[in-house]
C-alpha positions in Angstrom: 105.9 37.2 -0.1 107.9 36.3 3.1 111.0 34.2 2.4 111.2 32.9 6.1 109.2 31.4 8.7 109.6 32.0 12.5 107.7 30.5 15.6 108.4 30.3 19.3 107.2 27.1 20.9 104.8 27.6 23.7 106.6 27.6 27.1 104.8 24.3 28.4 106.4 21.1 29.9 105.5 18.1 27.8 107.6 15.6 29.6 106.6 12.3 31.2 104.4 10.5 29.0 104.2 6.7 29.8 102.6 4.0 27.7 102.1 0.9 29.8 100.2 -1.5 27.5 98.0 -1.4 24.4 96.2 -4.0 22.4 93.1 -4.8 20.2 90.5 -7.6 20.7 87.3 -9.0 19.3 85.7 -10.4 22.5 83.4 -13.5 22.6 79.8 -13.2 24.0 79.4 -11.8 27.4 83.4 -11.7 27.9 84.0 -9.5 30.9 86.9 -8.0 32.7 86.7 -7.2 36.4 86.0 -6.2 38.9 89.3 -4.6 38.9 91.3 -1.5 39.9 93.8 0.2 37.5 97.0 1.6 38.5 97.1 3.8 35.2 94.7 5.6 32.9 92.9 2.9 30.5 91.1 4.2 27.5 89.0 1.8 25.1 87.6 3.0 21.8 84.6 0.6 20.4 85.4 -0.2 16.9 82.0 -2.3 16.5 79.5 -4.3 18.5 78.1 -3.4 22.1 78.9 -3.8 25.7 78.5 -2.5 29.3 80.9 -0.5 31.6 79.9 -0.7 35.3 81.7 2.1 37.2 82.1 3.2 40.7 82.5 7.2 40.8 84.6 9.2 43.2 81.6 9.7 45.2 80.9 5.8 45.6 77.8 6.0 43.4 77.5 3.0 40.8 76.9 3.8 37.2 76.1 1.5 34.1 76.8 2.6 30.5 75.5 1.0 27.6 78.0 1.4 24.7 78.3 1.0 21.0 80.5 1.8 17.9 82.3 4.9 17.8 82.2 5.6 21.5 85.1 5.1 24.2 85.5 4.7 27.8 88.0 5.9 30.4 88.9 4.1 33.4 90.8 6.1 35.9 93.4 5.0 38.5 92.0 3.5 41.6 88.6 3.3 40.1 86.5 0.1 40.6 85.0 -1.2 37.1 83.8 -4.0 35.3 83.1 -4.0 31.6 81.5 -6.9 29.4 80.5 -7.7 26.1 77.0 -7.9 24.7 75.6 -11.6 24.6 74.6 -11.4 20.8 76.6 -8.4 19.6 80.0 -8.5 21.5 82.3 -5.6 20.7 85.6 -5.2 19.1 87.8 -2.5 20.8 91.4 -1.1 20.9 92.8 0.3 24.0 95.8 2.0 25.4 96.8 2.5 29.2 98.9 5.4 29.9 99.9 7.9 32.6 102.2 11.0 33.1 102.2 14.3 35.1 99.9 16.1 32.7 97.6 13.3 31.6 94.9 14.1 34.1 95.1 17.8 32.7 94.6 16.7 29.2 91.9 14.6 29.9 90.3 17.1 31.7 90.4 19.3 28.6 88.6 16.6 26.9 85.8 16.6 29.5 86.7 13.3 30.4 87.0 11.9 34.1 86.1 9.5 36.5 82.5 11.1 36.7 82.3 11.4 33.1 84.0 8.5 31.3 82.3 8.1 28.2 83.8 9.7 24.9 81.9 10.8 22.0 83.4 12.2 18.9 82.1 15.6 17.6 82.0 14.1 14.2 82.3 10.5 13.1 85.5 11.1 11.0 87.2 12.4 14.1 86.3 9.2 15.9 87.8 7.3 13.1 91.1 9.0 13.1 91.4 8.4 16.6 90.7 4.6 16.3 93.2 4.5 13.5 95.8 6.3 15.8 95.2 3.8 18.6 95.3 0.8 16.1 98.6 2.0 14.8 100.1 1.7 18.4 98.4 -1.6 18.8 99.9 -3.1 15.6 103.5 -1.6 16.0 104.5 -3.0 19.3 108.1 -3.7 17.9 108.5 -0.1 17.1 111.1 2.3 19.0 109.7 3.4 22.2 110.1 7.2 21.3 107.9 6.4 18.1 105.2 4.8 20.1 105.2 7.9 22.6 105.0 10.2 19.6 101.9 8.4 18.6 100.6 8.6 22.3 101.0 12.4 21.8 98.9 12.3 18.5 96.4 10.1 20.4 96.0 12.9 23.3 95.9 15.4 20.7 93.1 13.9 18.7 91.2 12.8 21.9 91.0 16.6 23.1 90.1 17.9 19.6 87.5 15.4 18.9 85.8 15.0 22.0 82.1 16.2 22.3 82.6 16.9 26.2 85.6 18.9 25.3 85.9 22.0 27.8 86.2 25.7 26.5 89.7 27.2 27.2 90.0 30.5 29.0 92.2 33.5 28.9 94.7 33.8 26.2 94.1 30.6 24.8 90.4 31.2 24.0 91.2 32.7 20.8 93.2 29.9 19.6 90.6 27.4 20.7 88.1 29.3 18.3 90.4 29.2 15.3 91.1 25.6 15.8 87.5 24.9 16.3 86.6 26.4 13.0 89.8 24.7 11.2 88.7 21.5 12.5 85.0 21.8 11.6 86.4 22.8 8.0 88.6 19.9 7.8 85.7 17.5 8.3 83.1 19.0 6.1 85.0 20.8 3.2 83.3 18.3 0.8 79.8 20.1 1.2 78.6 23.6 0.8 79.8 25.4 3.7 79.1 29.1 4.9 81.2 31.5 6.8 77.9 32.0 9.1 77.7 28.1 9.5 81.5 27.8 10.5 81.2 30.9 12.9 78.0 29.2 14.5 79.9 26.1 15.2 82.4 28.3 17.4 79.3 30.1 18.8 80.3 33.5 17.7 78.7 36.0 15.2 79.9 36.2 11.7 81.8 39.6 11.9 83.7 38.9 15.0 84.7 35.2 13.9 86.0 36.7 10.5 88.0 39.3 12.3 89.4 36.7 14.6 90.3 34.4 12.0 91.8 36.7 9.8 94.1 37.8 12.5 95.2 34.5 13.4 95.4 32.8 10.0 96.4 35.8 7.9 93.3 35.3 5.5 89.5 35.1 5.7 88.0 32.0 6.5 86.5 31.7 3.0 89.9 31.9 1.4 91.3 29.4 4.0 88.3 26.9 3.0 89.3 27.3 -0.7 92.9 26.8 0.1 91.9 23.5 2.1 89.6 22.2 -0.6 92.2 22.7 -3.5 95.0 21.1 -1.2 93.0 18.0 -0.8 92.1 17.9 -4.5 95.7 18.0 -5.4 96.7 15.3 -2.9 93.7 13.3 -4.7 95.1 13.9 -8.2 98.6 13.0 -6.8 97.6 9.6 -5.3 94.4 8.4 -6.9 93.1 7.5 -10.5 89.7 9.0 -9.9 88.5 11.6 -12.6 89.0 15.1 -12.1 85.2 15.9 -12.2 84.8 13.2 -9.4 87.8 15.0 -7.2 86.3 18.1 -7.8 82.9 17.1 -6.7 84.3 15.3 -3.9 86.2 18.6 -2.6 83.1 20.8 -2.7 83.3 21.8 -6.3 80.0 20.5 -8.1 81.0 22.8 -11.2 84.2 21.3 -12.6 84.9 24.8 -14.5 84.9 26.7 -11.1 87.3 24.1 -9.8 89.6 24.5 -12.8 89.6 28.3 -12.7 90.3 28.1 -8.9 93.1 25.7 -9.2 94.8 27.1 -11.9 94.6 30.7 -9.9 96.1 28.7 -6.9 98.6 26.2 -8.5 99.5 28.2 -11.8 98.3 25.5 -14.2 95.2 23.7 -15.0 94.5 20.5 -13.0 95.2 18.2 -15.8 98.4 19.7 -16.5 99.3 19.6 -12.8 98.2 15.8 -12.6 100.3 15.0 -15.4 103.6 16.5 -13.9 102.8 15.2 -10.3 100.9 12.1 -10.2 102.6 9.2 -8.3 103.3 6.5 -10.9 102.4 2.8 -10.0 
C-alpha cells in the first residue's frame, strides 16, 4: 500500500464568485413578485407548495411554468419575469442571488439558461442536498464571507451534478464525467440491490467498457467500490446512531446480516459489534 498521496489541481480559474442576497420564505396565497428585471442570477428552490413563473425568453417569447416541490427556477440578468404563489397551496422556497465570471459556464453545464430556466434533480435525494445547502446559507447570514462563498461553491457543484438537464462534457473530461455519473448514482442507490450493468446503463455505456474505465480511474472495479461505499455508510451509522446492526446492514444493501458481518470484518479487521464498541460516539 502506498504511504503517500499526491494530486495536481486542475489548471482552472475559480475566482470571482459573488453572493448578493439569500433567504427563505413561506409565501401567502397569490403572493407575487414582478414584473422585474434582475442584474444578477437568481435561483429559487421550491421546498413545498406550488406557484407559477412567467418569464420572457431572449427571443421575446413569453413562457409560463407551473412549478411544485423539488423543482427550482433560474432568473437570468436582464430577463423580465414574474412569479406568484398558488391561491390555495402557496409555495415555500429558498433563494440565492449570485454572479461571477464563470457563473454562466457553470449554469450552462447544468443545462440551465434563460431558455431552459427550470431545474429538476435526477434523483430526489440530490434535490434535498441542494435545498439543504441553500438553507444553510440563508440561516447563516452572520457567517464570514469566505465561509458563505465556500457554500456557494458547494451549491454550484451540487446544481451541476444533480440537474436532470446537465450537459455531457466533451474531450478529456468525458471519462471523468462518466465516472462521476456512476459514483453519484451509487451514492444515491447503495441501499438497494445494484448490478454493474445497471450502473453502466445510467452512464449509457456497455458493461465491459464501463468497468474498464472505472477501474482505470478509481483503481478498483465498480462492484468493489460499491462494497466499500456500503461499508463506509454502515460504519458511519454505527458510529453515530443507536440503530441495530441488523437494521443498519439492511439499510446499506445487506439484507443478510451474516454476509454483512463477513464483508465488514474483511474491510475493517474486526466484526461490526466490536468495531461499534470501540468507535461509537457517546451521548
